[in-house]
Biotite code that builds the C-alpha atoms (Angstrom):
import biotite.structure as struc

atoms = struc.array([
    struc.Atom([-37.443, 5.622, -59.899], chain_id="A", res_id=1, res_name="MET", atom_name="CA", element="C"),
    struc.Atom([-37.677, 4.393, -63.492], chain_id="A", res_id=2, res_name="THR", atom_name="CA", element="C"),
    struc.Atom([-34.791, 3.130, -65.578], chain_id="A", res_id=3, res_name="ILE", atom_name="CA", element="C"),
    struc.Atom([-34.183, 5.283, -68.635], chain_id="A", res_id=4, res_name="THR", atom_name="CA", element="C"),
    struc.Atom([-33.175, 4.133, -72.096], chain_id="A", res_id=5, res_name="ARG", atom_name="CA", element="C"),
    struc.Atom([-29.701, 5.599, -71.552], chain_id="A", res_id=6, res_name="ASP", atom_name="CA", element="C"),
    struc.Atom([-29.222, 3.441, -68.455], chain_id="A", res_id=7, res_name="GLU", atom_name="CA", element="C"),
    struc.Atom([-30.325, 0.364, -70.424], chain_id="A", res_id=8, res_name="HIS", atom_name="CA", element="C"),
    struc.Atom([-27.804, 1.288, -73.109], chain_id="A", res_id=9, res_name="GLY", atom_name="CA", element="C"),
    struc.Atom([-25.010, 1.712, -70.585], chain_id="A", res_id=10, res_name="ARG", atom_name="CA", element="C"),
    struc.Atom([-25.833, -1.689, -69.080], chain_id="A", res_id=11, res_name="ALA", atom_name="CA", element="C"),
    struc.Atom([-25.717, -3.408, -72.487], chain_id="A", res_id=12, res_name="HIS", atom_name="CA", element="C"),
    struc.Atom([-22.495, -1.560, -73.359], chain_id="A", res_id=13, res_name="PHE", atom_name="CA", element="C"),
    struc.Atom([-20.960, -2.644, -70.051], chain_id="A", res_id=14, res_name="GLY", atom_name="CA", element="C"),
    struc.Atom([-21.743, -6.296, -70.789], chain_id="A", res_id=15, res_name="ARG", atom_name="CA", element="C"),
    struc.Atom([-20.249, -5.942, -74.274], chain_id="A", res_id=16, res_name="LEU", atom_name="CA", element="C"),
    struc.Atom([-17.074, -4.437, -72.831], chain_id="A", res_id=17, res_name="GLU", atom_name="CA", element="C"),
    struc.Atom([-16.837, -7.312, -70.342], chain_id="A", res_id=18, res_name="GLY", atom_name="CA", element="C"),
    struc.Atom([-17.191, -9.871, -73.133], chain_id="A", res_id=19, res_name="ALA", atom_name="CA", element="C"),
    struc.Atom([-14.466, -8.182, -75.188], chain_id="A", res_id=20, res_name="LEU", atom_name="CA", element="C"),
    struc.Atom([-12.136, -8.081, -72.183], chain_id="A", res_id=21, res_name="GLN", atom_name="CA", element="C"),
    struc.Atom([-12.686, -11.807, -71.651], chain_id="A", res_id=22, res_name="LEU", atom_name="CA", element="C"),
    struc.Atom([-12.025, -12.476, -75.335], chain_id="A", res_id=23, res_name="LEU", atom_name="CA", element="C"),
    struc.Atom([-8.735, -10.545, -75.171], chain_id="A", res_id=24, res_name="ILE", atom_name="CA", element="C"),
    struc.Atom([-7.635, -12.582, -72.133], chain_id="A", res_id=25, res_name="LEU", atom_name="CA", element="C"),
    struc.Atom([-8.577, -15.832, -73.910], chain_id="A", res_id=26, res_name="VAL", atom_name="CA", element="C"),
    struc.Atom([-6.468, -14.684, -76.880], chain_id="A", res_id=27, res_name="ASN", atom_name="CA", element="C"),
    struc.Atom([-3.440, -14.023, -74.708], chain_id="A", res_id=28, res_name="LEU", atom_name="CA", element="C"),
    struc.Atom([-3.762, -17.462, -73.103], chain_id="A", res_id=29, res_name="ILE", atom_name="CA", element="C"),
    struc.Atom([-4.170, -19.086, -76.533], chain_id="A", res_id=30, res_name="ALA", atom_name="CA", element="C"),
    struc.Atom([-1.096, -17.265, -77.830], chain_id="A", res_id=31, res_name="PHE", atom_name="CA", element="C"),
    struc.Atom([0.920, -18.606, -74.890], chain_id="A", res_id=32, res_name="SER", atom_name="CA", element="C"),
    struc.Atom([-0.403, -22.142, -75.418], chain_id="A", res_id=33, res_name="LEU", atom_name="CA", element="C"),
    struc.Atom([0.744, -22.044, -79.043], chain_id="A", res_id=34, res_name="GLU", atom_name="CA", element="C"),
    struc.Atom([4.355, -21.805, -77.850], chain_id="A", res_id=35, res_name="THR", atom_name="CA", element="C"),
    struc.Atom([4.150, -25.160, -76.035], chain_id="A", res_id=36, res_name="LEU", atom_name="CA", element="C"),
    struc.Atom([6.177, -27.889, -77.763], chain_id="A", res_id=37, res_name="PRO", atom_name="CA", element="C"),
    struc.Atom([4.501, -31.077, -78.954], chain_id="A", res_id=38, res_name="GLY", atom_name="CA", element="C"),
    struc.Atom([0.953, -29.786, -79.336], chain_id="A", res_id=39, res_name="LEU", atom_name="CA", element="C"),
    struc.Atom([-1.429, -32.358, -80.799], chain_id="A", res_id=40, res_name="THR", atom_name="CA", element="C"),
    struc.Atom([-3.270, -31.605, -84.058], chain_id="A", res_id=41, res_name="PRO", atom_name="CA", element="C"),
    struc.Atom([-6.519, -31.318, -82.081], chain_id="A", res_id=42, res_name="ALA", atom_name="CA", element="C"),
    struc.Atom([-5.031, -28.614, -79.861], chain_id="A", res_id=43, res_name="TRP", atom_name="CA", element="C"),
    struc.Atom([-3.562, -26.800, -82.855], chain_id="A", res_id=44, res_name="GLU", atom_name="CA", element="C"),
    struc.Atom([-6.943, -26.825, -84.596], chain_id="A", res_id=45, res_name="HIS", atom_name="CA", element="C"),
    struc.Atom([-8.705, -25.597, -81.457], chain_id="A", res_id=46, res_name="GLY", atom_name="CA", element="C"),
    struc.Atom([-6.281, -22.720, -81.042], chain_id="A", res_id=47, res_name="LEU", atom_name="CA", element="C"),
    struc.Atom([-6.691, -21.856, -84.725], chain_id="A", res_id=48, res_name="TRP", atom_name="CA", element="C"),
    struc.Atom([-10.474, -21.727, -84.255], chain_id="A", res_id=49, res_name="VAL", atom_name="CA", element="C"),
    struc.Atom([-10.057, -19.403, -81.254], chain_id="A", res_id=50, res_name="VAL", atom_name="CA", element="C"),
    struc.Atom([-7.774, -17.146, -83.281], chain_id="A", res_id=51, res_name="GLU", atom_name="CA", element="C"),
    struc.Atom([-10.080, -17.084, -86.319], chain_id="A", res_id=52, res_name="THR", atom_name="CA", element="C"),
    struc.Atom([-13.237, -16.318, -84.329], chain_id="A", res_id=53, res_name="VAL", atom_name="CA", element="C"),
    struc.Atom([-11.412, -13.637, -82.345], chain_id="A", res_id=54, res_name="SER", atom_name="CA", element="C"),
    struc.Atom([-10.048, -11.951, -85.462], chain_id="A", res_id=55, res_name="VAL", atom_name="CA", element="C"),
    struc.Atom([-13.533, -11.870, -86.997], chain_id="A", res_id=56, res_name="ILE", atom_name="CA", element="C"),
    struc.Atom([-14.941, -10.199, -83.873], chain_id="A", res_id=57, res_name="ILE", atom_name="CA", element="C"),
    struc.Atom([-12.043, -7.751, -83.602], chain_id="A", res_id=58, res_name="PHE", atom_name="CA", element="C"),
    struc.Atom([-12.340, -6.933, -87.320], chain_id="A", res_id=59, res_name="THR", atom_name="CA", element="C"),
    struc.Atom([-16.049, -6.162, -86.964], chain_id="A", res_id=60, res_name="VAL", atom_name="CA", element="C"),
    struc.Atom([-15.281, -4.010, -83.911], chain_id="A", res_id=61, res_name="GLU", atom_name="CA", element="C"),
    struc.Atom([-12.580, -2.129, -85.830], chain_id="A", res_id=62, res_name="TYR", atom_name="CA", element="C"),
    struc.Atom([-14.844, -1.577, -88.850], chain_id="A", res_id=63, res_name="ALA", atom_name="CA", element="C"),
    struc.Atom([-17.700, -0.299, -86.670], chain_id="A", res_id=64, res_name="VAL", atom_name="CA", element="C"),
    struc.Atom([-15.433, 2.122, -84.814], chain_id="A", res_id=65, res_name="ARG", atom_name="CA", element="C"),
    struc.Atom([-14.001, 3.467, -88.078], chain_id="A", res_id=66, res_name="VAL", atom_name="CA", element="C"),
    struc.Atom([-17.499, 3.853, -89.577], chain_id="A", res_id=67, res_name="ALA", atom_name="CA", element="C"),
    struc.Atom([-18.829, 5.666, -86.500], chain_id="A", res_id=68, res_name="MET", atom_name="CA", element="C"),
    struc.Atom([-15.878, 8.015, -86.005], chain_id="A", res_id=69, res_name="SER", atom_name="CA", element="C"),
    struc.Atom([-15.944, 11.533, -87.418], chain_id="A", res_id=70, res_name="ARG", atom_name="CA", element="C"),
    struc.Atom([-13.759, 12.031, -89.320], chain_id="A", res_id=71, res_name="PRO", atom_name="CA", element="C"),
    struc.Atom([-13.267, 8.351, -90.098], chain_id="A", res_id=72, res_name="ARG", atom_name="CA", element="C"),
    struc.Atom([-9.529, 8.740, -90.501], chain_id="A", res_id=73, res_name="SER", atom_name="CA", element="C"),
    struc.Atom([-9.364, 10.217, -86.993], chain_id="A", res_id=74, res_name="GLY", atom_name="CA", element="C"),
    struc.Atom([-9.914, 6.887, -85.281], chain_id="A", res_id=75, res_name="TYR", atom_name="CA", element="C"),
    struc.Atom([-7.889, 4.915, -87.835], chain_id="A", res_id=76, res_name="ALA", atom_name="CA", element="C"),
    struc.Atom([-4.791, 7.004, -87.072], chain_id="A", res_id=77, res_name="TRP", atom_name="CA", element="C"),
    struc.Atom([-5.357, 7.272, -83.330], chain_id="A", res_id=78, res_name="SER", atom_name="CA", element="C"),
    struc.Atom([-3.296, 5.233, -80.863], chain_id="A", res_id=79, res_name="PHE", atom_name="CA", element="C"),
    struc.Atom([-6.092, 2.750, -80.138], chain_id="A", res_id=80, res_name="MET", atom_name="CA", element="C"),
    struc.Atom([-7.000, 2.582, -83.831], chain_id="A", res_id=81, res_name="GLY", atom_name="CA", element="C"),
    struc.Atom([-3.446, 1.581, -84.729], chain_id="A", res_id=82, res_name="VAL", atom_name="CA", element="C"),
    struc.Atom([-3.420, -0.971, -81.887], chain_id="A", res_id=83, res_name="ILE", atom_name="CA", element="C"),
    struc.Atom([-6.695, -2.473, -83.143], chain_id="A", res_id=84, res_name="ASP", atom_name="CA", element="C"),
    struc.Atom([-5.337, -2.733, -86.677], chain_id="A", res_id=85, res_name="LEU", atom_name="CA", element="C"),
    struc.Atom([-1.975, -4.167, -85.646], chain_id="A", res_id=86, res_name="VAL", atom_name="CA", element="C"),
    struc.Atom([-3.670, -6.798, -83.468], chain_id="A", res_id=87, res_name="SER", atom_name="CA", element="C"),
    struc.Atom([-5.558, -8.315, -86.422], chain_id="A", res_id=88, res_name="ILE", atom_name="CA", element="C"),
    struc.Atom([-3.046, -7.644, -89.205], chain_id="A", res_id=89, res_name="LEU", atom_name="CA", element="C"),
    struc.Atom([-0.848, -10.755, -88.605], chain_id="A", res_id=90, res_name="PRO", atom_name="CA", element="C"),
    struc.Atom([-3.818, -13.069, -89.220], chain_id="A", res_id=91, res_name="TYR", atom_name="CA", element="C"),
    struc.Atom([-4.547, -11.608, -92.649], chain_id="A", res_id=92, res_name="TYR", atom_name="CA", element="C"),
    struc.Atom([-0.864, -11.397, -93.556], chain_id="A", res_id=93, res_name="LEU", atom_name="CA", element="C"),
    struc.Atom([-0.451, -15.032, -92.496], chain_id="A", res_id=94, res_name="GLY", atom_name="CA", element="C"),
    struc.Atom([-3.280, -16.017, -94.831], chain_id="A", res_id=95, res_name="ALA", atom_name="CA", element="C"),
    struc.Atom([-1.413, -14.478, -97.755], chain_id="A", res_id=96, res_name="ALA", atom_name="CA", element="C"),
    struc.Atom([2.217, -15.103, -96.782], chain_id="A", res_id=97, res_name="PHE", atom_name="CA", element="C"),
    struc.Atom([4.223, -17.597, -94.781], chain_id="A", res_id=98, res_name="ASP", atom_name="CA", element="C"),
    struc.Atom([5.081, -15.723, -91.575], chain_id="A", res_id=99, res_name="LEU", atom_name="CA", element="C"),
    struc.Atom([6.910, -18.574, -89.872], chain_id="A", res_id=100, res_name="ARG", atom_name="CA", element="C"),
    struc.Atom([10.234, -16.973, -90.808], chain_id="A", res_id=101, res_name="SER", atom_name="CA", element="C"),
    struc.Atom([8.967, -13.511, -89.799], chain_id="A", res_id=102, res_name="MET", atom_name="CA", element="C"),
    struc.Atom([8.461, -13.914, -86.062], chain_id="A", res_id=103, res_name="ARG", atom_name="CA", element="C"),
    struc.Atom([8.141, -10.152, -85.518], chain_id="A", res_id=104, res_name="ALA", atom_name="CA", element="C"),
    struc.Atom([4.867, -10.099, -87.452], chain_id="A", res_id=105, res_name="PHE", atom_name="CA", element="C"),
    struc.Atom([3.499, -13.055, -85.506], chain_id="A", res_id=106, res_name="ARG", atom_name="CA", element="C"),
    struc.Atom([4.425, -11.378, -82.221], chain_id="A", res_id=107, res_name="LEU", atom_name="CA", element="C"),
    struc.Atom([2.301, -8.375, -83.213], chain_id="A", res_id=108, res_name="MET", atom_name="CA", element="C"),
    struc.Atom([-0.681, -10.379, -81.938], chain_id="A", res_id=109, res_name="ARG", atom_name="CA", element="C"),
    struc.Atom([0.552, -9.624, -78.411], chain_id="A", res_id=110, res_name="VAL", atom_name="CA", element="C"),
    struc.Atom([-0.497, -6.005, -79.031], chain_id="A", res_id=111, res_name="PHE", atom_name="CA", element="C"),
    struc.Atom([-4.037, -7.151, -78.226], chain_id="A", res_id=112, res_name="ARG", atom_name="CA", element="C"),
    struc.Atom([-3.160, -6.734, -74.565], chain_id="A", res_id=113, res_name="ILE", atom_name="CA", element="C"),
    struc.Atom([-3.200, -2.961, -75.138], chain_id="A", res_id=114, res_name="PHE", atom_name="CA", element="C"),
    struc.Atom([-6.862, -3.236, -76.181], chain_id="A", res_id=115, res_name="LYS", atom_name="CA", element="C"),
    struc.Atom([-7.632, -3.804, -72.507], chain_id="A", res_id=116, res_name="LEU", atom_name="CA", element="C"),
    struc.Atom([-6.770, -0.147, -71.931], chain_id="A", res_id=117, res_name="ALA", atom_name="CA", element="C"),
    struc.Atom([-9.974, 0.847, -73.711], chain_id="A", res_id=118, res_name="ARG", atom_name="CA", element="C"),
    struc.Atom([-12.209, -1.211, -71.402], chain_id="A", res_id=119, res_name="TYR", atom_name="CA", element="C"),
    struc.Atom([-10.392, -0.789, -68.091], chain_id="A", res_id=120, res_name="SER", atom_name="CA", element="C"),
    struc.Atom([-11.217, 2.211, -65.909], chain_id="A", res_id=121, res_name="ALA", atom_name="CA", element="C"),
    struc.Atom([-7.803, 1.938, -64.252], chain_id="A", res_id=122, res_name="ALA", atom_name="CA", element="C"),
    struc.Atom([-6.009, 1.971, -67.612], chain_id="A", res_id=123, res_name="MET", atom_name="CA", element="C"),
    struc.Atom([-8.074, 4.945, -68.758], chain_id="A", res_id=124, res_name="ARG", atom_name="CA", element="C"),
    struc.Atom([-7.036, 6.731, -65.578], chain_id="A", res_id=125, res_name="ARG", atom_name="CA", element="C"),
    struc.Atom([-3.385, 5.971, -66.301], chain_id="A", res_id=126, res_name="TYR", atom_name="CA", element="C"),
    struc.Atom([-3.819, 7.292, -69.830], chain_id="A", res_id=127, res_name="HIS", atom_name="CA", element="C"),
    struc.Atom([-5.349, 10.494, -68.488], chain_id="A", res_id=128, res_name="LEU", atom_name="CA", element="C"),
    struc.Atom([-2.543, 10.804, -65.938], chain_id="A", res_id=129, res_name="ALA", atom_name="CA", element="C"),
    struc.Atom([0.064, 10.477, -68.688], chain_id="A", res_id=130, res_name="PHE", atom_name="CA", element="C"),
    struc.Atom([-1.733, 13.225, -70.589], chain_id="A", res_id=131, res_name="GLN", atom_name="CA", element="C"),
    struc.Atom([-1.534, 15.517, -67.560], chain_id="A", res_id=132, res_name="TYR", atom_name="CA", element="C"),
    struc.Atom([2.165, 14.799, -66.920], chain_id="A", res_id=133, res_name="ALA", atom_name="CA", element="C"),
    struc.Atom([3.214, 14.458, -70.557], chain_id="A", res_id=134, res_name="LYS", atom_name="CA", element="C"),
    struc.Atom([5.291, 17.624, -70.813], chain_id="A", res_id=135, res_name="GLU", atom_name="CA", element="C"),
    struc.Atom([7.050, 17.023, -67.489], chain_id="A", res_id=136, res_name="GLU", atom_name="CA", element="C"),
    struc.Atom([7.808, 13.410, -68.402], chain_id="A", res_id=137, res_name="LEU", atom_name="CA", element="C"),
    struc.Atom([9.210, 14.421, -71.789], chain_id="A", res_id=138, res_name="VAL", atom_name="CA", element="C"),
    struc.Atom([11.477, 17.010, -70.187], chain_id="A", res_id=139, res_name="LEU", atom_name="CA", element="C"),
    struc.Atom([12.582, 14.556, -67.534], chain_id="A", res_id=140, res_name="PHE", atom_name="CA", element="C"),
    struc.Atom([13.163, 11.861, -70.155], chain_id="A", res_id=141, res_name="GLY", atom_name="CA", element="C"),
    struc.Atom([15.429, 14.203, -72.109], chain_id="A", res_id=142, res_name="ALA", atom_name="CA", element="C"),
    struc.Atom([17.360, 15.054, -68.932], chain_id="A", res_id=143, res_name="ALA", atom_name="CA", element="C"),
    struc.Atom([17.663, 11.338, -68.088], chain_id="A", res_id=144, res_name="ALA", atom_name="CA", element="C"),
    struc.Atom([19.125, 10.614, -71.537], chain_id="A", res_id=145, res_name="LEU", atom_name="CA", element="C"),
    struc.Atom([21.709, 13.360, -71.034], chain_id="A", res_id=146, res_name="ILE", atom_name="CA", element="C"),
    struc.Atom([22.681, 11.932, -67.641], chain_id="A", res_id=147, res_name="VAL", atom_name="CA", element="C"),
    struc.Atom([22.850, 8.450, -69.200], chain_id="A", res_id=148, res_name="LEU", atom_name="CA", element="C"),
    struc.Atom([25.235, 9.647, -71.883], chain_id="A", res_id=149, res_name="TYR", atom_name="CA", element="C"),
    struc.Atom([27.427, 11.538, -69.410], chain_id="A", res_id=150, res_name="LEU", atom_name="CA", element="C"),
    struc.Atom([27.589, 8.450, -67.185], chain_id="A", res_id=151, res_name="ALA", atom_name="CA", element="C"),
    struc.Atom([28.726, 6.314, -70.120], chain_id="A", res_id=152, res_name="ALA", atom_name="CA", element="C"),
    struc.Atom([31.383, 8.853, -71.118], chain_id="A", res_id=153, res_name="VAL", atom_name="CA", element="C"),
    struc.Atom([32.632, 9.223, -67.548], chain_id="A", res_id=154, res_name="GLY", atom_name="CA", element="C"),
    struc.Atom([32.989, 5.517, -66.796], chain_id="A", res_id=155, res_name="ILE", atom_name="CA", element="C"),
    struc.Atom([34.670, 4.990, -70.175], chain_id="A", res_id=156, res_name="TYR", atom_name="CA", element="C"),
    struc.Atom([37.440, 7.455, -69.372], chain_id="A", res_id=157, res_name="TYR", atom_name="CA", element="C"),
    struc.Atom([37.875, 6.078, -65.848], chain_id="A", res_id=158, res_name="PHE", atom_name="CA", element="C"),
    struc.Atom([37.857, 2.370, -66.720], chain_id="A", res_id=159, res_name="GLU", atom_name="CA", element="C"),
    struc.Atom([38.941, 1.992, -70.351], chain_id="A", res_id=160, res_name="ASN", atom_name="CA", element="C"),
    struc.Atom([42.629, 1.495, -69.580], chain_id="A", res_id=161, res_name="GLU", atom_name="CA", element="C"),
    struc.Atom([41.974, -0.877, -66.669], chain_id="A", res_id=162, res_name="ALA", atom_name="CA", element="C"),
    struc.Atom([39.286, -2.915, -68.477], chain_id="A", res_id=163, res_name="GLN", atom_name="CA", element="C"),
    struc.Atom([39.660, -2.361, -72.240], chain_id="A", res_id=164, res_name="PRO", atom_name="CA", element="C"),
    struc.Atom([37.367, -5.262, -73.145], chain_id="A", res_id=165, res_name="THR", atom_name="CA", element="C"),
    struc.Atom([34.504, -4.368, -70.790], chain_id="A", res_id=166, res_name="VAL", atom_name="CA", element="C"),
    struc.Atom([34.580, -0.604, -71.451], chain_id="A", res_id=167, res_name="TYR", atom_name="CA", element="C"),
    struc.Atom([35.855, -0.720, -75.034], chain_id="A", res_id=168, res_name="ALA", atom_name="CA", element="C"),
    struc.Atom([33.965, 2.413, -76.089], chain_id="A", res_id=169, res_name="SER", atom_name="CA", element="C"),
    struc.Atom([31.284, 4.823, -74.958], chain_id="A", res_id=170, res_name="VAL", atom_name="CA", element="C"),
    struc.Atom([28.724, 2.591, -76.641], chain_id="A", res_id=171, res_name="PHE", atom_name="CA", element="C"),
    struc.Atom([29.931, -0.433, -74.645], chain_id="A", res_id=172, res_name="HIS", atom_name="CA", element="C"),
    struc.Atom([29.783, 1.690, -71.498], chain_id="A", res_id=173, res_name="SER", atom_name="CA", element="C"),
    struc.Atom([26.115, 2.569, -72.091], chain_id="A", res_id=174, res_name="LEU", atom_name="CA", element="C"),
    struc.Atom([25.083, -0.843, -70.742], chain_id="A", res_id=175, res_name="TRP", atom_name="CA", element="C"),
    struc.Atom([26.866, -0.145, -67.473], chain_id="A", res_id=176, res_name="TRP", atom_name="CA", element="C"),
    struc.Atom([25.277, 3.324, -67.354], chain_id="A", res_id=177, res_name="ALA", atom_name="CA", element="C"),
    struc.Atom([21.772, 1.888, -67.827], chain_id="A", res_id=178, res_name="VAL", atom_name="CA", element="C"),
    struc.Atom([22.023, -0.805, -65.146], chain_id="A", res_id=179, res_name="VAL", atom_name="CA", element="C"),
    struc.Atom([23.706, 1.591, -62.725], chain_id="A", res_id=180, res_name="THR", atom_name="CA", element="C"),
    struc.Atom([21.334, 4.531, -63.177], chain_id="A", res_id=181, res_name="LEU", atom_name="CA", element="C"),
    struc.Atom([18.343, 2.221, -62.787], chain_id="A", res_id=182, res_name="THR", atom_name="CA", element="C"),
    struc.Atom([20.020, 0.812, -59.622], chain_id="A", res_id=183, res_name="THR", atom_name="CA", element="C"),
    struc.Atom([19.788, -2.740, -61.025], chain_id="A", res_id=184, res_name="VAL", atom_name="CA", element="C"),
    struc.Atom([23.537, -3.438, -60.998], chain_id="A", res_id=185, res_name="GLY", atom_name="CA", element="C"),
    struc.Atom([23.893, -6.857, -62.625], chain_id="A", res_id=186, res_name="TYR", atom_name="CA", element="C"),
    struc.Atom([27.570, -6.976, -61.704], chain_id="A", res_id=187, res_name="GLY", atom_name="CA", element="C"),
    struc.Atom([28.781, -7.952, -65.181], chain_id="A", res_id=188, res_name="ASP", atom_name="CA", element="C"),
    struc.Atom([30.535, -4.577, -65.532], chain_id="A", res_id=189, res_name="ALA", atom_name="CA", element="C"),
    struc.Atom([32.122, -3.358, -62.291], chain_id="A", res_id=190, res_name="VAL", atom_name="CA", element="C"),
    struc.Atom([34.584, -0.445, -61.927], chain_id="A", res_id=191, res_name="PRO", atom_name="CA", element="C"),
    struc.Atom([38.022, -1.413, -60.586], chain_id="A", res_id=192, res_name="LEU", atom_name="CA", element="C"),
    struc.Atom([39.803, 1.935, -60.359], chain_id="A", res_id=193, res_name="THR", atom_name="CA", element="C"),
    struc.Atom([39.371, 4.339, -57.451], chain_id="A", res_id=194, res_name="LEU", atom_name="CA", element="C"),
    struc.Atom([38.170, 7.101, -59.760], chain_id="A", res_id=195, res_name="GLY", atom_name="CA", element="C"),
    struc.Atom([35.674, 4.738, -61.386], chain_id="A", res_id=196, res_name="GLY", atom_name="CA", element="C"),
    struc.Atom([34.254, 3.692, -58.032], chain_id="A", res_id=197, res_name="ARG", atom_name="CA", element="C"),
    struc.Atom([33.896, 7.279, -56.813], chain_id="A", res_id=198, res_name="ILE", atom_name="CA", element="C"),
    struc.Atom([32.249, 8.207, -60.099], chain_id="A", res_id=199, res_name="PHE", atom_name="CA", element="C"),
    struc.Atom([29.907, 5.206, -59.740], chain_id="A", res_id=200, res_name="THR", atom_name="CA", element="C"),
    struc.Atom([28.804, 6.508, -56.344], chain_id="A", res_id=201, res_name="GLY", atom_name="CA", element="C"),
    struc.Atom([27.691, 9.798, -57.879], chain_id="A", res_id=202, res_name="PHE", atom_name="CA", element="C"),
    struc.Atom([25.932, 7.950, -60.688], chain_id="A", res_id=203, res_name="VAL", atom_name="CA", element="C"),
    struc.Atom([24.069, 5.771, -58.172], chain_id="A", res_id=204, res_name="LEU", atom_name="CA", element="C"),
    struc.Atom([22.860, 8.840, -56.294], chain_id="A", res_id=205, res_name="VAL", atom_name="CA", element="C"),
    struc.Atom([21.677, 10.348, -59.596], chain_id="A", res_id=206, res_name="ALA", atom_name="CA", element="C"),
    struc.Atom([19.975, 7.025, -60.369], chain_id="A", res_id=207, res_name="GLY", atom_name="CA", element="C"),
    struc.Atom([17.859, 7.280, -57.224], chain_id="A", res_id=208, res_name="LEU", atom_name="CA", element="C"),
    struc.Atom([16.502, 10.597, -58.490], chain_id="A", res_id=209, res_name="GLY", atom_name="CA", element="C"),
    struc.Atom([15.867, 9.177, -61.959], chain_id="A", res_id=210, res_name="ILE", atom_name="CA", element="C"),
    struc.Atom([13.704, 6.453, -60.411], chain_id="A", res_id=211, res_name="VAL", atom_name="CA", element="C"),
    struc.Atom([11.952, 8.692, -57.876], chain_id="A", res_id=212, res_name="ALA", atom_name="CA", element="C"),
    struc.Atom([11.090, 11.765, -59.958], chain_id="A", res_id=213, res_name="VAL", atom_name="CA", element="C"),
    struc.Atom([8.810, 10.113, -62.563], chain_id="A", res_id=214, res_name="PRO", atom_name="CA", element="C"),
    struc.Atom([7.123, 8.153, -59.764], chain_id="A", res_id=215, res_name="THR", atom_name="CA", element="C"),
    struc.Atom([6.209, 11.405, -58.026], chain_id="A", res_id=216, res_name="GLY", atom_name="CA", element="C"),
    struc.Atom([5.040, 12.977, -61.275], chain_id="A", res_id=217, res_name="LEU", atom_name="CA", element="C"),
    struc.Atom([2.756, 10.036, -62.061], chain_id="A", res_id=218, res_name="LEU", atom_name="CA", element="C"),
    struc.Atom([1.420, 9.893, -58.505], chain_id="A", res_id=219, res_name="ALA", atom_name="CA", element="C"),
    struc.Atom([0.399, 13.560, -58.666], chain_id="A", res_id=220, res_name="ALA", atom_name="CA", element="C"),
    struc.Atom([-1.077, 13.091, -62.149], chain_id="A", res_id=221, res_name="ALA", atom_name="CA", element="C"),
    struc.Atom([-3.074, 10.037, -61.031], chain_id="A", res_id=222, res_name="LEU", atom_name="CA", element="C"),
    struc.Atom([-4.532, 12.028, -58.147], chain_id="A", res_id=223, res_name="SER", atom_name="CA", element="C"),
    struc.Atom([-5.529, 14.792, -60.581], chain_id="A", res_id=224, res_name="LYS", atom_name="CA", element="C"),
    struc.Atom([-7.045, 12.233, -62.974], chain_id="A", res_id=225, res_name="ALA", atom_name="CA", element="C"),
    struc.Atom([-9.106, 10.732, -60.159], chain_id="A", res_id=226, res_name="ARG", atom_name="CA", element="C"),
    struc.Atom([-10.432, 14.173, -59.210], chain_id="A", res_id=227, res_name="GLU", atom_name="CA", element="C"),
    struc.Atom([-11.355, 14.763, -62.849], chain_id="A", res_id=228, res_name="HIS", atom_name="CA", element="C"),
    struc.Atom([-13.264, 11.453, -62.953], chain_id="A", res_id=229, res_name="GLU", atom_name="CA", element="C"),
    struc.Atom([-15.169, 12.359, -59.788], chain_id="A", res_id=230, res_name="LYS", atom_name="CA", element="C"),
    struc.Atom([-16.192, 15.695, -61.299], chain_id="A", res_id=231, res_name="GLU", atom_name="CA", element="C"),
    struc.Atom([-17.443, 13.917, -64.425], chain_id="A", res_id=232, res_name="LEU", atom_name="CA", element="C"),
    struc.Atom([-19.388, 11.404, -62.321], chain_id="A", res_id=233, res_name="GLU", atom_name="CA", element="C"),
    struc.Atom([-21.032, 14.240, -60.376], chain_id="A", res_id=234, res_name="LYS", atom_name="CA", element="C"),
    struc.Atom([-21.918, 16.049, -63.616], chain_id="A", res_id=235, res_name="ALA", atom_name="CA", element="C"),
    struc.Atom([-23.455, 12.877, -65.090], chain_id="A", res_id=236, res_name="GLU", atom_name="CA", element="C"),
    struc.Atom([-25.438, 12.282, -61.892], chain_id="A", res_id=237, res_name="LYS", atom_name="CA", element="C"),
    struc.Atom([-26.824, 15.836, -61.997], chain_id="A", res_id=238, res_name="ARG", atom_name="CA", element="C"),
    struc.Atom([-27.868, 15.329, -65.620], chain_id="A", res_id=239, res_name="LEU", atom_name="CA", element="C"),
    struc.Atom([-29.617, 12.056, -64.791], chain_id="A", res_id=240, res_name="ARG", atom_name="CA", element="C"),
    struc.Atom([-31.397, 13.579, -61.803], chain_id="A", res_id=241, res_name="ASP", atom_name="CA", element="C"),
    struc.Atom([-32.626, 16.522, -63.842], chain_id="A", res_id=242, res_name="SER", atom_name="CA", element="C"),
    struc.Atom([-33.725, 14.370, -66.793], chain_id="A", res_id=243, res_name="GLY", atom_name="CA", element="C"),
    struc.Atom([-37.203, 12.906, -67.488], chain_id="A", res_id=244, res_name="PRO", atom_name="CA", element="C"),
    struc.Atom([-38.436, 9.925, -65.530], chain_id="A", res_id=245, res_name="GLY", atom_name="CA", element="C"),
    struc.Atom([-37.023, 11.086, -62.188], chain_id="A", res_id=246, res_name="HIS", atom_name="CA", element="C"),
])
């Protein structure tokens, strides 16, 4: 069986993807090293070199993807296009402005971790699963926000008089509602009244459903995404088998 030009291309593309994944991981390690106190000038220069070389490569990658996309604005405004732009933007902004007082812009470099989603089969499967379960997750998210608000209102009316500083308002009570519905329970806001404790029990039961429902939705969507990938693999195999050189 001969190896076709398409198979050669896929092999080269696979090696390129592997190199880009490694570069992203090196960037994340370098970013973490930059936070160490007392770095020597040699280390600082080395990390700067890593950042500069990486930005050049990522910029070329971004420019090529924009040039090859049709329409060109389609990729630029896509999720991965925005991630690619945001991951290199701090470097160019830092060359023109002093970003030391604008830590949020410097932290935008961390967005490079999302670039791994493009090269990881598992991340692509998760993305596909989210696409399948998007409507259900949005509906469930809206319902969860309603339950969160009702929990904050309920605990406020039960506990405000007993603990006016802890549950000073509905907005203060939202923290308790979040940690209770997610079953974390830090213990920094605990109901003292009988009514508050009974109400907390109902909220905890509702919290179990809030954790379990999206897990089930994603599990079903991941199974569907895997089946879709298998169908694509079978279709590609049939095309290769029916093509020239076989």
